[in-house]
N, C-alpha and C positions, 0 to 999 in steps of 0.2 A: 561082609560089608558090601559086596556087590549088590545083594538084594536090596539093601536100604537105599543105595544110589538109584536103582531102578524104580523103587517105590516113590522116591522123591521126585524123579522126573515125571512119572505118571501123574502124581498128585498135582505138580506144577502145570502140566499140560491140561489136565481136566479143569483146574481152576482158571487157567488162562482162557480156555474155550468158553467156560461159563461166563467169565468176565466180559468177553467179546460179545456173547449173545445178549447180556444185560445192557451193553453199550448201545445196541440197536434199538432198545426201548427208551426213547428220549421223550421227556415231558417238558413242554414250555411252562414256566412257572411265573414269569414276570411279564405283565402286559407291556407292550412297547419294546420289549427286548426278546423277541421270539427266537433269536439265534442262540440265546443262552438256554440250554436244555438240561434238565436234571436227568441223570441216569444213576443206576446203582452198581455200576461195574467195579467200583472200588471195594464193595463188600467181599467178593471172592479174593481180591488182592489182599485185603486185611486178614481174612481167614488164612490165606497162604503165608502171610507174614508170621502168624502165630504157629503154624504147623511146620514151616520150613525155615523160619528165621527171616531177618530183614533182607538178606540177599535174595532169598527165595521170593519174597514179596516184590522186590524190584524186578526180578526176572519175569514174574507173572505179569506185572504192569507193562514191561517191555514187549512181551509176546502179544499181549492184548492190543497194544498200540500198533505194533507191526502188522498184525492181522488186519486191523481196521484200515491201516494205510494201504496195504496191498489190495484188499478186497473192495475198497471204495474208490479205486481208480489210480491211486499213487501220484496225484498231481501236487503242485506246490502248496495249494491251500490246505489239502489234506495233511501234508507234511507238517505245516505250521500247527494245525489243530492237534495232530497226534503227538508231536513233541510237547506241546503245552499240556495235553492230557496226561502224558507220561510223567512229566515233572510235577504236576498237581497230585498225582497218585503217590509219588514218592514223598512229597511234602506231607501228605495226609497220613501215611503209614508210619513214618519214623517217630514222631512224638508219642503216638499211642504205644508202639512197641517199646520204646525206651522207658516210658512210665511203668508199663507192666513188667518190664524186666527188673525194675527196682523191687517191686513187690506186687504180686498178683492179688488185687483187691478191686472192688467196685469203685472205690474212691480214686485209685490210680487210673482205672480205665476211663472214668468220667473226666478226670483231670487231663489225661492224654488226649481224649477226644476234643476237649475244649481248646487245648493248646493247638491241636491239629487244625481245627476250624479257624482259629485266629491266624495261624501261620499261612494256611491256604488263602485266606482273604487278603492278607497283607501281600503275599507273593503275587497273587493274581492281579491285584490292584496296581502294584508297581510294574509288573511285566506288561499288563495291558496298556498302561499309560505310556511307557517308554519303548516297548518292543512289539508286542503282539498286534495291537490295533494299528499302529503305524505300518507294520508289515502288510497286514490285510489291505490297508488303504493304498499302499504303494504297489503291491503285486497285483491286486485284483481291481484296483480303482474303486474300492468300496466307499460309500458315503453313509455314515451311520445317522445322519440327520441332526447331529448335535456335536458340540465340542467334546474331545476325548475326556477332558476333566469331568464334564457332566455325565458322560457315559459310565465312567469308572465309579463316580459317586452314587449315581442312581440305579445303575445296572449291575456292574461287576461286584461291588461291595455287598449289596443285599443278596444277590444271587449266591455268592460263595458262602456267606453266613448261613443261608438257608440250606445250601447243598451240604455243607459240613455238618449241620444239625441233622438233616434227614439221613445222610449216610451213617452218621454216628448212631442214631436211634436204631436203624435197621441192623447195623453191625452189633450193637449192644445186645439186642434180642437174639440174634443169630449166634453170637459168641457164647452167650449164656446157655443156649440149648446144645451147642456143639462141644463145649469144654470137656464134659466127661468122655465123649467119643474121641476127641482129639488127644486127651491125656492118655487114654487107654491104648489107642492104636499107634500113636506117634511119639511115645515117651522117649524113644531112642534118638529123636531128632533134635533134642534141645541144643540150642546154639548159645 
């Protein structure tokens, strides 16, 4: 059993490192909302969720966010952003995992990704309206040039719908390629 724990830790560390590296490649996708940047750091987290279970995925997301916080300076704005990123990753992984735990099928995978995208969009919209954006405005004196309501409606909602879709498509392709390898190498890790 010791070997499997060690293997799990190594897999989690590798996926968290890869997730952090992908976090550094940020792509602005919405004109006028340049601070909203797409990254694919959730793909290794989702892979880790299927290899190590939901707790493993959450641990990978936590390590990724902690690495990013520490290596980018560790200030209050970074803390807000990394907590938000961690919560968004958890919200993204849970519905996909739960749907696939019911039955491993393309239909359940697509349903899980759809639910994840909707949950991510709803959570981020509410969190930005009531907590995240007001915190950034208070702590850093940021002015987004529009009322929070408009920013959420025209920036946060479309961005998170697009992010959920983009991450889901990349994960779907990756998952389909890795399933045979995952099942062969990590069959003993079923949670």
